[in-house]
Backbone as CSV, one residue per row, in Angstrom:
resi,resn,N_x,N_y,N_z,CA_x,CA_y,CA_z,C_x,C_y,C_z
1,MET,0.973,-1.218,0.112,-0.242,-0.288,-0.148,1.111,1.040,-0.058
2,ASN,1.873,1.321,0.686,3.234,2.095,0.679,3.589,2.664,-0.470
3,ASN,3.630,1.480,-1.859,4.575,1.488,-2.658,3.536,1.870,-4.040
4,ILE,2.568,2.322,-4.192,1.358,2.406,-5.080,2.118,3.352,-5.911
5,LYS,2.069,2.826,-7.215,2.336,3.777,-8.467,1.544,4.202,-9.043
6,PHE,1.962,5.296,-9.904,0.971,6.087,-10.545,0.951,6.087,-12.159
7,ARG,0.114,5.844,-12.502,-0.218,5.818,-14.433,0.049,7.407,-15.153
8,ALA,1.147,7.140,-15.849,1.313,8.418,-16.673,0.025,9.251,-16.951
9,SER,-0.725,8.720,-17.469,-2.200,9.078,-17.552,-2.867,10.254,-16.687
10,SER,-2.698,9.450,-15.404,-3.212,10.132,-13.778,-2.381,11.216,-13.310
11,LEU,-0.955,10.874,-13.664,0.111,11.806,-12.738,-0.345,12.942,-12.570
12,ALA,-1.218,14.112,-13.330,-1.149,15.141,-13.100,-1.973,15.430,-12.080
13,ASP,-3.151,14.443,-11.401,-3.780,14.586,-10.631,-2.986,14.795,-9.214
14,ILE,-1.846,14.342,-9.084,-0.956,14.721,-7.776,-0.032,16.101,-7.995
15,MET,0.325,16.476,-9.330,0.964,17.107,-9.472,1.126,18.925,-9.368
16,THR,-0.330,19.208,-9.148,-0.777,20.677,-8.994,-0.241,20.856,-7.567
17,ASP,0.467,22.284,-7.637,1.062,23.125,-6.196,0.252,23.398,-5.241
18,PRO,0.175,23.416,-4.034,-0.561,23.453,-2.954,-0.391,24.886,-2.861
19,LYS,-1.480,25.641,-2.295,-1.472,27.460,-1.916,-0.646,27.519,-0.399
20,GLY,-0.980,26.427,0.362,-0.299,26.370,1.574,1.459,26.656,1.508
21,LYS,2.250,27.080,2.457,3.676,27.277,2.415,4.060,26.141,3.354
22,GLY,4.977,25.344,2.955,5.559,24.147,3.413,4.824,22.521,3.323
23,GLU,3.517,22.813,2.472,2.565,21.504,1.888,3.347,21.023,0.429
24,VAL,2.990,20.037,0.402,3.324,18.917,-0.690,2.543,18.704,-1.444
25,LEU,1.285,18.171,-0.879,0.542,18.078,-1.759,-1.318,18.849,-1.725
26,SER,-1.584,19.514,-2.836,-2.437,20.380,-3.100,-4.343,19.620,-2.458
27,VAL,-4.481,20.604,-2.348,-6.155,20.165,-1.974,-6.963,19.168,-3.504
28,GLY,-6.267,19.263,-4.370,-7.092,18.685,-5.363,-6.307,17.353,-5.593
29,ALA,-5.015,17.174,-5.014,-4.115,15.970,-5.089,-5.047,15.113,-4.307
30,LYS,-5.156,15.699,-2.864,-5.724,14.883,-1.676,-6.788,14.298,-2.247
31,THR,-8.017,14.894,-2.550,-9.176,14.818,-3.051,-9.252,13.479,-3.931
32,SER,-8.183,13.436,-4.725,-7.872,12.373,-5.967,-7.207,11.311,-5.115
33,LEU,-6.509,11.280,-4.088,-5.856,9.984,-3.261,-7.248,9.281,-2.304
34,MET,-7.770,10.456,-2.015,-9.295,9.964,-1.004,-10.080,9.089,-2.011
35,LYS,-10.311,9.645,-3.365,-11.053,8.797,-4.219,-10.333,7.737,-4.476
36,ARG,-9.215,7.661,-4.653,-8.261,6.074,-4.742,-8.031,5.261,-3.762
37,ALA,-8.292,5.936,-2.430,-8.290,5.018,-1.241,-9.447,4.168,-0.977
38,LYS,-10.260,5.003,-1.342,-12.214,4.732,-1.060,-12.125,3.323,-2.019
39,GLU,-11.625,3.505,-3.421,-11.823,2.584,-4.396,-11.339,1.300,-3.745
40,PHE,-10.004,1.516,-3.226,-9.369,0.258,-2.399,-10.236,-0.538,-1.365
41,VAL,-10.505,0.530,-0.657,-11.626,-0.109,0.602,-12.654,-0.664,0.308
42,TYR,-13.250,-0.037,-0.634,-14.348,-0.705,-0.937,-14.723,-1.703,-1.980
43,GLY,-13.468,-1.693,-3.026,-13.035,-2.724,-3.692,-13.758,-2.410,-5.206
44,TYR,-13.830,-0.963,-5.954,-14.358,-1.241,-6.850,-13.238,-0.129,-7.425
45,ASP,-13.672,0.126,-9.113,-12.728,1.104,-9.875,-13.810,1.491,-10.527
46,GLU,-13.838,2.930,-10.484,-14.796,3.733,-11.343,-14.002,3.831,-12.544
47,LYS,-14.624,3.863,-13.663,-14.118,3.892,-14.893,-14.705,4.958,-15.626
48,ILE,-14.096,6.109,-16.102,-14.460,6.993,-16.721,-14.630,7.434,-17.837
49,THR,-15.578,7.582,-18.447,-15.751,7.576,-20.005,-16.528,8.484,-20.366
50,SER,-16.209,8.937,-21.941,-16.903,9.983,-22.544,-16.617,9.885,-24.086
51,LYS,-17.612,10.388,-24.869,-17.596,10.395,-26.628,-16.523,10.584,-26.965
52,TYR,-15.772,11.503,-26.229,-14.414,12.243,-26.532,-13.142,11.151,-26.423
53,MET,-13.437,10.184,-25.199,-12.229,9.101,-24.912,-12.771,8.072,-25.904
54,THR,-14.052,7.721,-26.095,-14.486,6.686,-26.882,-13.861,7.019,-28.475
55,LYS,-13.750,8.112,-28.949,-13.411,8.277,-30.222,-11.878,7.970,-30.369
56,GLY,-11.504,8.780,-29.226,-9.731,8.602,-29.393,-9.157,6.742,-28.943
57,ILE,-10.271,5.968,-28.879,-10.006,4.638,-28.622,-10.177,4.127,-30.138
58,MET,-11.253,4.867,-30.370,-11.809,4.070,-31.924,-11.100,4.303,-33.037
59,VAL,-10.587,5.680,-33.224,-9.498,6.205,-34.243,-8.560,6.128,-33.764
60,GLU,-7.645,5.703,-33.057,-6.075,5.857,-32.807,-5.507,5.092,-33.902
61,ASP,-5.527,4.111,-34.381,-4.947,3.709,-35.661,-4.879,4.830,-36.363
62,GLU,-5.894,4.878,-36.929,-6.257,6.048,-38.141,-5.426,7.486,-37.621
63,SER,-5.552,7.864,-36.679,-4.699,9.243,-36.314,-2.909,9.040,-36.627
64,ILE,-2.649,8.106,-35.920,-1.338,7.317,-35.859,-1.122,7.066,-37.898
65,GLU,-1.909,6.965,-38.447,-1.643,6.596,-40.127,-1.897,8.236,-40.718
66,LEU,-2.690,9.120,-39.870,-2.390,10.329,-40.215,-1.248,11.304,-39.926
67,PHE,-0.668,10.860,-38.428,0.398,11.340,-38.443,1.581,11.126,-39.314
68,ASN,1.769,9.973,-39.411,2.687,9.677,-40.662,2.581,10.224,-41.948
69,ALA,1.559,10.454,-42.613,1.169,10.807,-43.878,1.788,12.217,-43.666
70,ALA,1.303,12.792,-42.644,1.566,14.220,-42.564,2.962,14.752,-42.333
71,LEU,3.824,14.070,-41.670,5.143,14.461,-41.533,6.103,13.070,-42.188
72,GLY,5.544,11.988,-43.008,6.279,11.351,-43.855,7.282,10.423,-43.026
73,CYS,6.138,9.943,-41.786,7.332,9.033,-41.092,6.479,7.705,-41.217
74,ARG,6.985,6.519,-40.502,6.311,5.014,-40.306,6.545,4.789,-39.190
75,TYR,6.123,5.187,-38.262,5.800,5.079,-36.739,4.545,4.162,-36.582
76,SER,4.804,3.298,-35.428,3.954,2.305,-35.309,3.568,2.516,-33.572
77,LYS,1.888,1.634,-33.683,1.745,1.988,-31.921,2.618,1.059,-31.327
78,ASN,2.970,1.610,-30.521,3.841,0.875,-29.095,3.351,0.237,-28.183
79,GLU,3.421,-1.105,-27.926,2.778,-1.947,-27.006,3.050,-2.366,-25.494
80,GLU,4.726,-1.701,-25.728,5.376,-2.095,-24.431,4.968,-1.072,-23.290
81,TRP,4.980,-2.040,-22.253,4.287,-1.268,-20.897,5.757,-1.306,-19.661
82,ARG,5.800,-0.388,-19.276,7.122,0.239,-18.597,6.659,0.618,-17.253
83,GLU,7.702,0.423,-15.964,7.738,1.280,-14.923,8.517,1.511,-13.987
84,ASN,8.793,2.200,-13.154,10.020,2.411,-12.261,9.690,2.207,-10.660
85,ASP,10.389,3.241,-10.072,9.528,3.017,-8.533,8.721,3.832,-8.149
86,TRP,8.091,4.903,-9.162,7.144,5.686,-8.650,6.021,5.845,-9.596
87,ILE,6.275,5.535,-11.368,5.353,5.882,-12.314,5.086,4.396,-13.482
88,THR,4.098,4.482,-13.917,3.830,3.348,-14.508,3.632,3.590,-16.526
89,GLY,2.942,3.102,-17.242,2.591,3.726,-18.498,2.903,2.760,-19.692
90,THR,2.185,3.259,-21.019,2.443,2.533,-22.096,2.482,3.978,-23.119
91,ALA,3.503,4.327,-23.741,3.255,5.439,-24.420,3.120,4.891,-25.830
92,ASP,2.305,6.049,-26.662,1.709,5.688,-27.761,2.421,5.294,-28.964
93,ILE,3.758,6.195,-28.907,4.750,6.044,-29.884,6.407,6.165,-29.431
94,VAL,7.251,5.464,-29.664,8.767,5.526,-28.853,9.484,5.926,-30.050
95,GLY,10.213,6.868,-30.275,11.055,7.107,-31.323,12.382,7.216,-30.946
96,ASP,13.262,7.582,-31.903,14.523,7.341,-31.864,14.801,8.459,-30.337
97,ASP,14.556,9.519,-30.405,15.343,10.478,-29.527,14.075,11.343,-28.739
98,ARG,12.415,10.188,-29.147,11.479,11.068,-28.560,10.414,10.492,-28.467
99,ILE,9.660,10.836,-27.663,7.723,9.834,-27.129,7.126,10.831,-28.041
100,ILE,6.132,10.353,-28.865,5.044,10.931,-29.163,3.469,9.998,-28.552
101,ASP,2.868,11.204,-28.298,1.466,10.847,-27.970,0.611,11.323,-28.591
102,ILE,-0.395,10.411,-28.902,-1.327,11.074,-30.189,-2.892,11.316,-29.461
103,LYS,-3.241,12.050,-29.800,-4.275,12.748,-28.952,-5.571,13.259,-29.972
104,SER,-6.629,12.311,-30.145,-7.416,12.657,-31.216,-8.572,13.374,-31.045
105,SER,-8.411,14.672,-31.654,-9.397,15.864,-31.166,-10.610,15.250,-31.775
106,TRP,-11.723,16.144,-30.963,-13.140,15.613,-31.439,-13.765,15.937,-32.349
107,CYS,-13.561,17.335,-32.874,-14.131,17.883,-33.919,-12.977,18.985,-34.593
108,LEU,-13.475,19.714,-35.787,-12.918,21.070,-36.131,-12.676,22.158,-34.645
109,THR,-13.788,22.403,-33.874,-13.614,23.200,-33.261,-12.811,23.106,-31.860
110,THR,-12.505,22.011,-31.182,-11.586,21.465,-30.714,-10.258,20.876,-30.742
111,PHE,-10.145,21.213,-32.236,-8.866,20.849,-32.463,-7.747,22.293,-32.369
112,PRO,-6.776,22.181,-31.851,-5.887,23.156,-31.898,-5.311,23.902,-33.157
113,ALA,-5.414,24.802,-33.585,-4.769,24.796,-34.916,-3.198,25.112,-34.852
114,ILE,-2.694,25.992,-33.598,-1.434,26.198,-33.077,-1.460,25.514,-32.018
115,ALA,0.251,25.310,-31.830,0.463,24.690,-30.534,0.542,25.583,-29.175
116,GLU,0.359,26.635,-29.408,0.312,27.545,-28.288,-1.153,27.226,-27.703
117,PHE,-2.195,26.316,-28.339,-3.402,26.483,-27.721,-3.153,25.012,-27.586
118,GLY,-2.197,24.154,-27.629,-2.204,22.762,-27.275,-1.692,22.153,-26.246
119,ASP,-0.789,23.468,-25.391,-0.090,22.955,-24.508,-0.764,22.833,-23.190
120,ASN,-1.329,21.639,-22.555,-1.927,21.206,-21.823,-1.231,20.495,-20.557
121,SER,-1.153,20.978,-19.509,-0.252,20.753,-18.407,-0.707,19.181,-17.843
122,THR,-1.863,18.554,-18.327,-2.489,17.315,-17.722,-1.668,16.339,-18.585
123,TYR,-1.593,16.693,-19.996,-0.848,15.872,-21.455,0.942,16.343,-20.968
124,GLU,1.006,17.418,-20.590,2.560,17.266,-19.975,2.953,16.472,-19.135
125,TRP,2.294,16.293,-17.836,3.057,15.337,-17.326,2.814,14.292,-17.706
126,GLN,2.093,13.395,-18.462,1.845,12.325,-18.848,3.132,12.430,-19.431
127,LEU,3.690,12.961,-20.356,5.031,13.116,-21.233,6.022,12.927,-20.256
128,ARG,5.915,13.810,-19.668,7.178,13.884,-18.905,7.439,12.441,-17.944
129,ALA,6.109,11.931,-17.511,6.549,10.212,-17.333,6.813,9.514,-18.294
130,TYR,6.538,9.866,-19.546,7.316,8.958,-20.299,8.448,8.784,-21.138
131,MET,8.760,10.355,-20.911,10.205,10.731,-21.210,11.450,9.652,-19.779
132,MET,10.684,9.938,-18.615,11.326,9.251,-17.624,11.203,7.709,-17.956
133,LEU,10.515,7.399,-17.949,10.611,5.714,-18.205,11.289,5.226,-19.551
134,TRP,11.364,6.109,-20.539,11.906,5.567,-21.640,13.196,6.158,-22.012
135,ASP,13.705,7.064,-20.737,14.946,7.950,-21.042,15.075,8.469,-22.391
136,LYS,13.953,9.608,-22.815,14.241,9.749,-24.000,13.909,11.543,-23.800
137,PRO,15.030,12.299,-24.207,15.206,13.782,-24.350,14.114,14.462,-24.766
138,LEU,13.283,13.949,-25.465,12.159,14.924,-25.958,11.096,14.000,-26.236
139,ALA,9.708,15.075,-26.134,8.419,14.415,-26.099,7.382,15.520,-27.071
140,SER,6.448,15.090,-27.311,5.917,15.693,-28.389,4.150,14.996,-28.076
141,ILE,3.047,16.019,-28.131,1.825,15.621,-28.345,0.916,15.958,-29.661
142,ALA,0.789,14.917,-30.365,0.517,15.216,-31.662,-1.053,15.175,-31.821
143,TYR,-1.786,16.685,-31.788,-3.247,16.366,-32.115,-3.218,16.096,-33.085
144,CYS,-4.255,15.042,-33.670,-4.791,14.289,-34.773,-6.190,14.729,-35.148
145,LEU,-6.514,15.220,-36.533,-7.864,15.526,-36.429,-8.242,14.311,-37.714
146,VAL,-9.287,13.280,-37.427,-9.562,12.808,-38.111,-11.373,12.547,-37.901
147,ASN,-11.705,11.720,-39.222,-13.380,11.671,-39.257,-14.138,11.366,-38.038
148,THR,-14.934,11.734,-37.652,-15.284,11.219,-36.137,-16.435,9.686,-36.337
149,PRO,-16.577,8.878,-36.132,-17.247,7.694,-35.887,-18.679,8.255,-35.909
150,GLU,-19.685,7.985,-37.059,-20.725,8.280,-37.241,-21.539,7.989,-36.263
151,SER,-21.565,6.836,-35.368,-22.327,6.408,-34.368,-22.155,7.762,-32.914
152,LEU,-20.632,8.234,-33.042,-20.256,9.525,-31.940,-21.126,10.502,-32.029
153,ILE,-21.370,10.878,-33.244,-21.407,12.303,-33.652,-23.053,12.593,-32.972
154,GLY,-24.011,11.607,-33.245,-25.335,12.649,-32.581,-26.132,13.331,-33.390
155,TYR,-26.286,14.330,-32.768,-27.090,15.632,-33.592,-25.855,16.694,-33.746
156,GLU,-25.088,16.539,-33.500,-23.992,17.515,-33.971,-23.888,17.809,-35.214
157,ASP,-23.184,18.949,-35.742,-23.143,19.272,-37.133,-21.942,18.805,-37.948
158,LYS,-22.609,17.611,-38.786,-21.641,16.628,-39.407,-20.252,17.254,-39.793
159,GLN,-20.577,18.436,-40.442,-19.516,19.315,-41.039,-18.253,19.318,-40.062
160,LEU,-18.791,19.682,-39.049,-17.460,19.625,-38.051,-16.404,18.371,-37.662
161,HIS,-17.260,17.340,-38.148,-16.648,15.884,-37.896,-16.099,15.183,-39.398
162,GLU,-16.779,15.933,-40.498,-16.096,14.810,-41.351,-14.963,15.809,-42.258
163,VAL,-13.504,15.404,-41.377,-12.624,16.287,-42.006,-11.731,15.801,-42.875
164,GLY,-11.903,14.590,-43.606,-11.392,13.785,-44.404,-10.497,14.469,-45.795
165,HIS,-11.428,15.536,-46.215,-11.227,16.221,-47.363,-9.993,17.274,-47.326
166,ILE,-9.453,17.487,-45.620,-8.874,18.281,-45.306,-7.497,17.777,-45.564
167,VAL,-6.155,18.330,-46.114,-4.993,17.456,-46.155,-4.344,17.599,-44.985
168,PRO,-3.807,16.342,-45.018,-2.981,16.042,-43.781,-2.191,17.027,-42.819
169,GLU,-1.686,17.566,-43.624,-0.607,18.815,-42.795,-1.321,19.841,-42.084
170,LEU,-2.162,19.844,-42.148,-3.498,20.828,-41.830,-4.235,20.184,-40.622
171,ARG,-3.832,18.905,-40.318,-4.958,18.147,-39.131,-4.105,17.436,-38.367
172,VAL,-2.653,18.083,-38.265,-1.771,17.562,-37.146,-1.538,18.604,-36.348
173,THR,-1.206,18.921,-35.195,-0.943,20.231,-34.454,0.226,19.319,-33.847
174,ILE,1.461,19.842,-33.706,2.528,19.295,-32.708,2.641,20.140,-31.497
175,VAL,2.998,19.627,-30.256,3.470,20.368,-29.069,4.754,19.710,-28.370
176,ASP,5.912,20.772,-28.605,6.889,19.931,-28.170,7.318,20.116,-26.834
177,TYR,7.761,19.144,-26.107,8.801,19.209,-24.791,10.134,18.829,-24.616
178,GLN,10.757,19.097,-23.619,12.046,18.764,-23.761,12.224,18.315,-22.048
179,ARG,12.803,17.079,-21.874,13.045,16.784,-20.591,13.467,17.341,-19.534
180,ASP,12.937,17.297,-18.694,13.808,18.310,-17.119,13.607,17.749,-15.676
181,MET,15.108,17.520,-15.526,15.280,16.242,-14.403,14.910,17.083,-13.232
182,ALA,14.812,18.383,-13.168,14.358,18.857,-12.097,12.718,18.205,-11.763
183,LEU,12.015,18.614,-12.885,10.751,18.502,-13.250,10.225,17.015,-12.398
184,GLU,11.606,15.968,-12.997,11.207,14.739,-12.301,11.665,14.243,-11.345
185,GLU,12.577,15.282,-10.286,12.585,15.197,-9.226,11.521,15.430,-8.702
186,LYS,10.583,16.744,-9.373,9.068,16.839,-8.513,8.351,15.714,-8.311
187,ILE,8.399,15.209,-9.499,7.612,13.661,-9.810,7.802,13.156,-8.596
188,LYS,8.731,12.443,-8.074,9.373,11.618,-7.393,8.942,12.273,-5.689
189,THR,9.134,13.402,-5.382,8.750,13.906,-4.425,6.823,13.937,-3.983
190,LYS,6.349,14.335,-4.929,4.863,14.339,-5.039,4.281,12.728,-4.772
191,VAL,5.209,11.865,-5.409,4.675,10.393,-5.149,4.544,10.041,-4.314
192,GLU,6.050,10.199,-3.461,6.436,9.906,-2.155,5.273,10.547,-1.155
193,ALA,4.898,12.105,-1.500,4.088,12.285,-0.297,2.509,11.640,-0.722
194,ALA,2.333,11.296,-1.932,0.944,10.901,-1.945,0.853,9.551,-1.432
195,ARG,2.125,8.724,-1.364,2.103,7.438,-0.960,1.993,7.445,0.776
196,ILE,2.224,8.426,1.569,1.631,8.482,2.590,0.689,9.306,3.058
197,TYR,0.162,9.907,2.074,-1.643,10.570,2.546,-2.407,9.043,1.981
198,TYR,-2.124,8.595,0.865,-2.763,7.433,0.470,-3.030,6.567,1.618
199,ALA,-1.997,6.012,2.446,-2.071,5.162,3.390,-2.777,5.273,4.617
200,GLU,-2.665,6.910,5.040,-2.960,7.554,5.892,-4.754,7.537,5.591
201,ALA,-5.316,7.658,4.408,-6.685,7.923,3.724,-7.268,6.410,3.998
202,VAL,-6.392,4.949,3.417,-7.292,3.825,3.644,-7.317,3.595,5.248
203,ARG,-6.662,4.117,6.542,-6.590,3.729,7.547,-7.630,4.836,8.234
204,ALA,-7.554,5.883,7.503,-8.822,6.464,8.333,-10.488,6.267,7.699
205,ILE,-10.616,5.504,6.717,-11.863,5.075,6.245,-12.158,4.264,6.960
206,SER,-11.118,3.028,6.975,-11.034,1.756,8.308,-11.533,1.999,9.731
207,LYS,-10.908,3.231,10.172,-11.395,3.795,11.340,-12.464,4.366,11.878
208,GLN,-12.858,4.814,10.783,-14.235,5.562,10.620,-15.137,4.758,11.095
209,HIS,-15.278,3.295,10.113,-15.895,2.085,10.765,-16.026,1.460,11.374
210,LYS,-14.594,1.230,12.080,-14.224,0.424,13.301,-15.537,-0.101,13.576
211,PHE,-15.779,0.314,14.214,-17.026,0.262,15.379,-18.271,-1.126,14.652
212,LEU,-18.802,-0.499,13.487,-19.501,-1.393,12.763,-18.828,-2.695,12.352
213,LEU,-17.560,-2.560,11.997,-16.910,-3.770,11.311,-16.977,-4.903,12.336
214,GLU,-16.526,-4.145,13.726,-16.438,-5.135,14.659,-17.670,-6.231,15.090
215,SER,-18.773,-4.972,15.121,-20.106,-5.324,15.784,-20.741,-6.371,15.201
């Protein structure tokens, strides 16, 4: 219980900075950890789903093909899962010098046309975890815009979702990050603090119901 590890995709949950001086974990981080502790004690795992996530899963291969077409590459989906003492994860694409994470945009209106609008702290921490796991100096978010499966569009304007007629180069936006060892040390510090809080949360839940459990 004291050695829990964090998936790269959920690492951002504990990485926000606290408002109080001398603290390591923010209120949001503690809320996330309490949720995880509750899942452990009660034996369930809440699956978060949405139409955006569903599209990402359904079109992942198509988005990788789009990325390759736009950049003239021949990348394929990485299937290797890695872990170290603090984090775990499976990067989408592992190149010679970088990690590439594919994000399939929902539609034209949500697709970031320039990198400035694709900078995302949640995704950044995910990529920093992958750089750490694969020992790579660079990482990129690749926002890809491909047709949305018709079953997911519903009553939305199909013109915003049918994008195959647009040239590949206009349907891929890349946000780059460089490896930062100081931020990796921050990841380690946050995970260590999170482990302590998580263990305390599990004990607190059990203690709260001790009388009923023993009766």
